[in-house]
C-alpha positions as CSV (number, residue, x, y, z in Angstrom):
1,M,-77.1,-40.2,-44.4
2,V,-73.9,-38.3,-45.1
3,D,-70.7,-40.2,-44.5
4,Q,-68.6,-38.1,-42.2
5,N,-65.4,-39.8,-43.4
6,S,-66.0,-39.1,-47.1
7,P,-63.4,-37.0,-48.9
8,E,-66.0,-34.3,-49.6
9,V,-66.8,-33.9,-45.9
10,L,-63.2,-34.0,-44.8
11,R,-62.2,-31.3,-47.3
12,Q,-64.8,-28.9,-46.0
13,P,-63.4,-26.2,-43.7
14,K,-64.1,-26.7,-40.0
15,P,-66.2,-24.1,-38.3
16,P,-64.2,-21.7,-36.1
17,P,-64.2,-22.6,-32.4
18,S,-66.8,-21.0,-30.1
19,G,-66.0,-18.2,-27.6
20,P,-65.5,-20.5,-24.6
21,K,-63.2,-22.8,-26.7
22,R,-61.1,-19.8,-27.8
23,V,-60.8,-18.7,-24.2
24,Q,-59.8,-22.2,-23.1
25,R,-57.2,-22.5,-25.9
26,H,-55.8,-19.0,-25.1
27,F,-55.5,-19.8,-21.4
28,Q,-53.9,-23.2,-21.9
29,G,-51.5,-21.9,-24.5
30,R,-50.3,-19.0,-22.2
31,V,-50.0,-21.3,-19.2
32,V,-47.9,-23.8,-21.1
33,A,-45.8,-21.0,-22.6
34,G,-45.2,-19.5,-19.1
35,L,-44.3,-22.9,-17.6
36,L,-41.8,-23.6,-20.4
37,E,-40.2,-20.2,-19.8
38,L,-40.1,-20.5,-16.0
39,T,-39.0,-24.1,-15.8
40,P,-35.2,-23.4,-16.5
41,L,-35.2,-20.6,-13.9
42,I,-37.0,-22.8,-11.3
43,V,-34.7,-25.7,-11.9
44,T,-31.6,-23.4,-11.7
45,V,-32.8,-22.0,-8.3
46,L,-33.6,-25.4,-6.9
47,V,-30.2,-26.8,-8.0
48,I,-28.4,-23.8,-6.4
49,F,-30.3,-24.3,-3.1
50,F,-29.6,-28.0,-3.2
51,I,-25.8,-27.5,-3.7
52,V,-25.6,-24.8,-1.1
53,G,-27.6,-26.9,1.4
54,Y,-25.4,-29.9,1.0
55,A,-22.2,-27.9,1.0
56,D,-23.2,-26.3,4.3
57,L,-23.0,-29.7,6.0
58,V,-19.4,-28.7,6.7
59,R,-20.8,-26.2,9.3
60,E,-21.3,-29.2,11.6
61,L,-17.5,-29.7,11.8
62,P,-15.9,-28.7,15.1
63,F,-13.6,-26.0,13.7
64,I,-16.5,-24.3,11.9
65,A,-19.6,-24.7,14.2
66,G,-20.0,-21.7,16.5
67,Q,-17.0,-19.9,15.0
68,P,-17.2,-16.3,13.5
69,W,-17.0,-17.9,10.0
70,D,-20.0,-20.1,10.6
71,F,-22.6,-18.5,8.3
72,P,-25.0,-19.8,5.6
73,G,-23.0,-20.4,2.4
74,V,-19.6,-21.0,4.0
75,G,-19.6,-24.6,2.7
76,L,-19.8,-23.4,-0.9
77,I,-17.0,-21.0,-0.3
78,I,-14.8,-23.7,1.1
79,I,-15.5,-26.0,-1.9
80,I,-14.6,-23.2,-4.3
81,V,-11.4,-22.5,-2.4
82,V,-10.4,-26.1,-2.2
83,S,-11.2,-26.7,-5.9
84,Y,-9.0,-23.7,-6.8
85,V,-6.1,-25.1,-4.7
86,V,-6.5,-28.5,-6.2
87,G,-6.6,-27.0,-9.7
88,I,-3.3,-25.3,-9.1
89,I,-1.7,-28.5,-7.7
90,I,-2.7,-30.7,-10.7
91,T,-1.1,-28.3,-13.1
92,T,2.3,-29.2,-11.7
93,P,4.2,-32.4,-12.6
94,P,4.1,-33.7,-8.9
95,G,0.4,-32.9,-8.8
96,R,-0.3,-34.8,-12.0
97,M,1.6,-37.8,-10.7
98,L,-0.3,-37.7,-7.5
99,M,-3.7,-37.6,-9.4
100,R,-2.6,-40.6,-11.5
101,A,-1.7,-42.5,-8.4
102,K,-5.1,-41.6,-6.9
103,D,-6.9,-42.9,-10.0
104,V,-5.0,-46.2,-9.9
105,V,-5.8,-46.7,-6.2
106,L,-9.5,-45.9,-6.5
107,R,-10.0,-47.9,-9.7
108,N,-8.7,-51.0,-8.0
109,I,-11.0,-50.9,-5.0
110,P,-14.1,-53.1,-5.4
111,M,-17.3,-51.2,-5.9
112,V,-15.5,-47.9,-5.4
113,G,-13.6,-48.4,-8.6
114,T,-16.9,-48.9,-10.6
115,I,-18.5,-45.8,-9.2
116,F,-15.3,-43.7,-9.6
117,G,-14.8,-44.9,-13.2
118,V,-18.3,-44.0,-14.3
119,T,-18.2,-40.6,-12.6
120,H,-14.8,-39.8,-14.0
121,Q,-15.9,-40.7,-17.5
122,A,-19.0,-38.5,-17.3
123,I,-17.0,-35.5,-15.9
124,T,-14.3,-36.0,-18.5
125,S,-16.9,-35.8,-21.3
126,F,-18.7,-32.8,-19.8
127,S,-15.4,-30.9,-19.3
128,G,-14.5,-31.1,-22.9
129,Q,-11.4,-33.2,-22.5
130,F,-12.5,-35.2,-25.5
131,N,-10.9,-33.1,-28.2
132,F,-13.9,-32.3,-30.4
133,S,-12.4,-30.4,-33.3
134,R,-15.6,-29.8,-35.2
135,V,-19.1,-31.0,-35.8
136,V,-20.1,-33.1,-38.9
137,F,-23.0,-35.1,-40.3
138,V,-22.5,-38.7,-41.5
139,E,-24.8,-41.2,-43.0
140,W,-25.6,-43.3,-40.0
141,P,-27.0,-45.9,-39.2
142,R,-28.0,-46.4,-42.9
143,E,-27.9,-44.7,-46.2
144,G,-30.4,-41.9,-46.5
145,M,-30.3,-41.1,-42.7
146,V,-27.8,-38.6,-41.3
147,A,-26.5,-38.4,-37.7
148,M,-24.6,-35.6,-36.0
149,G,-21.1,-36.5,-34.8
150,F,-17.9,-34.9,-33.4
151,V,-14.6,-35.3,-35.1
152,T,-12.1,-36.5,-32.5
153,G,-9.1,-37.4,-34.7
154,Q,-7.7,-37.8,-38.2
155,V,-5.4,-40.3,-39.9
156,Y,-3.7,-40.0,-43.3
157,A,-3.0,-42.4,-46.1
158,E,0.7,-43.1,-47.0
159,D,0.4,-41.2,-50.3
160,G,-1.2,-38.3,-48.5
161,E,-4.1,-38.0,-51.0
162,K,-6.8,-39.3,-48.6
163,S,-7.5,-39.0,-45.0
164,M,-10.0,-40.6,-42.6
165,V,-11.6,-38.9,-39.6
166,A,-12.6,-40.5,-36.3
167,V,-16.2,-39.4,-35.7
168,Y,-17.9,-39.9,-32.3
169,I,-21.6,-40.2,-32.7
170,P,-23.3,-39.5,-29.2
171,T,-26.5,-40.9,-28.0
172,V,-29.3,-38.7,-26.8
173,P,-29.6,-37.2,-24.2
174,N,-26.5,-38.9,-22.6
175,P,-23.5,-38.1,-24.7
176,T,-21.1,-40.2,-22.6
177,S,-22.2,-43.3,-24.6
178,G,-22.3,-43.6,-28.3
179,N,-20.6,-45.0,-31.4
180,M,-17.3,-44.3,-33.1
181,A,-16.7,-44.7,-36.8
182,F,-13.7,-44.1,-39.1
183,I,-15.0,-42.3,-42.3
184,I,-13.3,-41.1,-45.4
185,E,-13.1,-37.3,-44.9
186,D,-14.6,-36.7,-48.4
187,D,-17.8,-38.6,-47.3
188,V,-18.6,-36.5,-44.2
189,M,-21.0,-33.5,-44.4
190,E,-19.6,-30.3,-43.0
191,T,-21.8,-28.0,-41.0
192,N,-21.8,-24.5,-39.4
193,I,-22.9,-25.9,-36.0
194,S,-20.4,-25.2,-33.2
195,V,-19.5,-27.8,-30.6
196,D,-21.4,-25.9,-27.9
197,D,-24.6,-25.7,-29.9
198,A,-24.2,-29.4,-30.8
199,M,-23.9,-30.4,-27.2
200,K,-27.1,-28.3,-26.4
201,L,-28.8,-30.1,-29.2
202,V,-27.8,-33.5,-27.8
203,F,-28.7,-32.7,-24.1
204,S,-32.1,-31.3,-25.1
205,G,-33.0,-34.2,-27.4
206,G,-33.3,-31.9,-30.4
207,I,-35.4,-29.3,-28.8
208,L,-32.8,-26.5,-28.7
209,L,-32.3,-26.2,-32.4
210,P,-29.7,-23.8,-33.7
211,R,-30.9,-20.8,-35.8
212,S,-29.7,-22.5,-39.0
213,I,-28.0,-25.7,-40.1
214,V,-25.8,-25.4,-43.2
215,M,-24.7,-28.7,-44.7
216,A,-22.1,-29.1,-47.5
217,R,-19.6,-31.7,-48.7
218,V,-16.2,-30.1,-48.7
219,P,-13.6,-32.3,-50.5
220,L,-10.2,-32.5,-48.9
221,G,-8.1,-29.4,-49.6
222,A,-10.9,-27.4,-51.2
223,R,-11.2,-23.8,-50.1
224,D,-14.9,-23.2,-51.1
225,P,-17.7,-25.6,-50.2
226,Q,-18.7,-27.8,-53.1
227,D,-21.8,-30.0,-53.4
228,Y,-23.7,-27.5,-51.3
229,L,-26.6,-29.3,-49.7
230,G,-28.5,-26.3,-48.4
231,R,-29.5,-24.2,-45.4
232,F,-32.1,-25.5,-43.0
233,E,-34.0,-23.4,-40.4
234,P,-36.5,-24.4,-37.8
235,L,-40.1,-23.2,-38.2
236,P,-41.0,-20.2,-36.1
237,K,-42.8,-21.0,-32.9
């Protein structure tokens, strides 16, 4: 009896699939490809309907219900107008003082302060108020393994010859939590990935890869990349 697990048998080329198998694979592959292409559109439409539906709850208010301006979508228009007015107000010194007072009051209310604090932190990170100057790679959490991080700040030595960068290393797929490390700038690996592409990479868990990833060590003050590590590209799908 021939051992089906022997190296000789395993090295033999497998016969091509039969006609029904090919049809099944073709059908399954096209269905999966179609679903992957349609899912972002479907989710976008559902989110828009969800937002418009909840925003239109204001149509139940006495000064809107039954009035000429009572029509589907008026709630979303009101939210946009109110957001615009608030945006103008908070750009003024009195408006900023009012917003700081609001934050202090809400953060000191039991339960409300916890919910407000978590929501405020998430919105702050999504709006880009964390000053991410560039994207880098660092050896994390051990030597031989690299992690993507965002440079948030920089400090210099007294002699001015060395500097350290503060690198925020986000978790996937929730970038509002992560780790922060101070690293000698010469030890970080520079890359061509933009902050927007890096955020897409984090939110997608590595699915939305950029077209190419260039990695190089650039010593402080050097104009041209040195210790070029290479260009990496995802395999075509």
